[in-house]
C-alpha positions in Angstrom: 121.9 31.4 -22.2 120.3 29.2 -19.1 121.7 26.2 -18.7 119.7 23.2 -18.2 121.3 22.9 -15.0 120.4 26.3 -13.7 116.9 25.3 -15.5 115.8 22.9 -12.8 116.9 24.4 -10.1 115.0 26.9 -10.8 112.0 24.9 -11.3 112.4 23.2 -8.3 112.4 26.9 -6.4 108.8 27.5 -8.0 107.7 23.7 -7.1 108.4 24.1 -3.7 106.4 27.3 -3.2 102.9 27.3 -1.2 100.1 28.4 -2.6 97.5 29.6 0.1 94.0 29.5 -2.0 91.6 32.3 -1.0 88.6 30.8 1.3 85.0 30.5 -0.2 83.0 33.5 0.6 80.2 31.8 2.1 76.7 32.9 0.9 74.7 35.3 3.2 71.7 34.6 5.4 68.6 36.9 5.2 68.2 38.3 8.1 64.6 39.3 8.6 62.1 39.9 11.1 59.3 39.2 8.3 57.0 35.8 9.3 55.6 33.6 6.3 52.7 31.6 6.6 52.2 29.5 3.6 48.2 29.0 3.7 47.8 27.2 0.1 48.7 27.4 -2.4 48.9 31.2 -3.7 47.2 32.3 0.0 49.9 33.5 2.2 50.1 35.7 5.6 52.7 38.0 6.1 53.4 39.4 9.9 55.7 42.1 10.3 56.2 44.5 13.8 52.0 44.9 14.4 51.2 44.6 10.9 49.5 41.7 9.5 49.1 40.7 6.0 46.8 38.9 3.7 47.3 37.8 -0.2 45.4 36.2 -2.2 42.8 34.7 0.9 41.2 31.5 -0.3 39.7 28.3 1.4 37.0 29.3 3.5 37.5 30.5 7.3 38.9 27.0 7.8 42.2 27.9 6.3 42.3 31.0 8.4 41.0 29.8 11.7 43.2 30.7 14.5 45.4 33.9 12.1 45.4 37.0 13.5 43.1 39.8 11.8 44.5 41.3 9.0 45.5 44.7 8.5 46.2 44.3 4.8 44.8 42.0 2.2 45.7 42.3 -1.2 44.0 40.2 -3.9 45.9 39.5 -7.6 43.7 38.7 -9.7 39.8 37.7 -10.7 40.4 33.6 -10.6 39.5 32.1 -7.3 42.4 30.8 -6.3 43.1 34.4 -5.7 39.8 36.2 -5.2 37.5 34.2 -3.3 34.5 36.1 -2.5 33.0 33.4 -0.2 36.1 33.4 2.4 36.0 37.2 2.4 32.9 37.0 3.9 34.1 34.6 6.0 36.7 36.5 7.7 36.9 38.9 10.5 37.8 42.9 8.6 36.9 44.7 10.6 40.1 46.6 10.8 41.3 46.2 6.9 41.8 47.7 3.5 41.5 45.6 0.6 43.9 46.3 -1.8 43.1 45.2 -5.5 43.1 46.4 -9.5 40.5 47.5 -10.7 39.2 44.2 -12.6 38.5 42.8 -8.8 37.2 45.7 -7.3 34.3 45.8 -10.8 33.8 41.8 -9.1 33.7 42.4 -5.7 29.9 43.0 -4.0 29.4 46.9 -3.5 29.8 46.2 0.7 33.6 46.0 0.2 33.5 49.2 -1.7 34.3 51.2 1.3 37.6 49.3 2.2 39.0 48.8 -1.4 41.9 50.9 -2.8 42.5 50.2 -6.0 46.2 50.0 -7.8 46.9 49.0 -11.6 49.8 48.4 -13.4 52.7 50.5 -12.8 51.4 52.4 -9.9 52.7 52.8 -6.4 50.5 53.8 -3.0 51.4 54.2 0.4 48.6 52.2 2.5 49.1 52.4 6.1 52.4 53.8 6.1 53.5 50.8 3.3 55.0 50.9 0.0 52.8 49.0 -2.2 54.0 48.5 -6.2 51.8 47.1 -8.8 53.9 44.5 -11.0 52.1 43.5 -14.6 51.0 39.7 -14.3 50.4 38.1 -17.7 50.7 35.0 -20.2 53.5 35.3 -22.9 52.7 32.1 -24.8 49.7 31.9 -27.5 48.3 28.9 -26.3 48.3 30.4 -23.2 47.5 34.0 -23.6 43.6 33.5 -22.7 44.3 32.9 -19.3 45.9 36.2 -18.1 45.7 39.5 -20.5 48.5 41.8 -19.9 46.9 45.0 -17.1 44.0 42.4 -15.7 45.8 41.5 -12.2 48.5 42.9 -10.2 51.6 41.3 -9.2 53.1 43.5 -5.9 56.2 44.6 -4.5 55.8 45.0 -1.1 58.1 47.3 1.2 58.5 46.5 5.0 60.9 48.6 6.6 64.1 47.4 4.9 63.0 44.6 3.1 61.3 44.5 -0.9 59.0 41.3 -1.1 57.4 40.3 -4.5 54.7 38.2 -5.0 54.2 37.3 -8.5 50.3 36.4 -8.9 49.9 34.4 -11.8 52.6 35.3 -14.8 54.7 34.1 -17.1 58.7 35.3 -16.9 57.6 38.8 -17.8 60.2 41.5 -18.9 58.7 43.5 -16.1 60.0 40.6 -13.7 63.0 40.1 -15.2 63.8 43.9 -14.6 63.1 43.9 -10.8 65.7 45.1 -8.5 66.8 45.0 -5.0 64.2 42.1 -3.9 64.6 40.5 -0.2 62.0 37.8 -0.7 60.5 36.7 -4.0 57.5 34.5 -4.2 57.4 32.8 -7.7 54.8 31.2 -9.7 55.2 27.8 -11.6 52.4 25.7 -12.7 50.9 24.4 -16.1 49.0 25.4 -18.3 48.2 28.7 -16.4 51.7 29.9 -15.7 54.9 28.8 -16.7 57.8 25.8 -16.9 60.1 25.3 -13.5 63.1 26.5 -16.0 61.2 29.8 -17.1 61.1 30.8 -13.8 64.2 29.4 -12.6 65.6 31.0 -14.9 63.9 34.5 -14.4 64.9 34.0 -10.6 68.8 34.1 -11.9 68.2 37.5 -13.9 66.6 39.6 -11.6 68.4 37.9 -8.3 66.9 38.3 -5.0 68.1 37.2 -1.4 65.6 35.0 -1.2 62.9 33.0 -3.5 59.6 31.3 -2.3 58.3 28.5 -5.0 54.9 28.9 -4.4 51.3 28.5 -7.1 53.2 25.1 -8.2 50.0 23.2 -8.5 48.5 22.8 -11.8 46.3 20.8 -13.7 49.4 17.5 -14.1 49.7 17.9 -10.0 52.8 19.9 -8.7 55.6 20.9 -10.0 58.6 19.6 -10.0 60.3 22.3 -7.1 63.0 20.5 -6.7 64.4 20.6 -10.2 63.4 24.4 -9.9 65.8 24.5 -6.9 68.9 22.8 -8.4 68.7 25.5 -11.6 68.9 28.6 -9.3 71.4 27.1 -7.4 73.9 27.6 -9.8 73.8 31.3 -8.3 74.6 30.6 -4.6 73.6 34.2 -3.8 70.1 33.2 -4.0 68.5 31.0 -1.5 65.5 29.4 -2.4 63.1 28.4 0.4 60.8 25.8 0.1 57.6 25.7 2.4 54.6 23.6 2.2 51.6 24.8 0.7 50.1 21.9 -0.1 49.0 20.3 3.1 47.1 18.0 2.0 49.4 16.7 -0.4 51.3 13.8 0.6 
């Protein structure tokens, strides 16, 4: 048996040991050769190398003044904040192909038919050397089912070089979103009553873990959603970088 004296000596020796804490690893910042231009609400321009991609162009010619001509235009759904024929008519689409779901193709005038690449939920097509996957987008809440039914519109995963970019379109936190893998940039909607709450959006993001998430499409009937709250929730995972851009320059 150890004496009290010897026990105290051991305690002292242990307490005098120097404890070295492991340095905390800083989250890696994404290095990207893709430029993101937030036009308004859902309308976005991506530039990568020599390619210019318009997502859901709306807002008329003024919104796209002095912008580079598009090589690709992707449209997610038939609603006016995603498919706007007046805006399409105002743009120079001379070198562009237009990627759409069948429901959008049926709404567009005949003069666009030759430019269309139709892709529906679950399909992947390569357009101008760029792989594009059509991801479902739809509502889950009973009271919101009338807004976006499954199979009509597309979210998209676009592969540009080594990066996979996800645009949610109008959706709630559906299983297909939560099951996404290896997403570098995720553009995630959050506006009521049409899509989902910031809490549901953040919870889905924490599940599929993109390297970066861009809250977009966040103006609803009651004004702008609480993007700061979204950032706070997502920040529980330090490996996900929240990038907030100015999607509403007309709002103070």
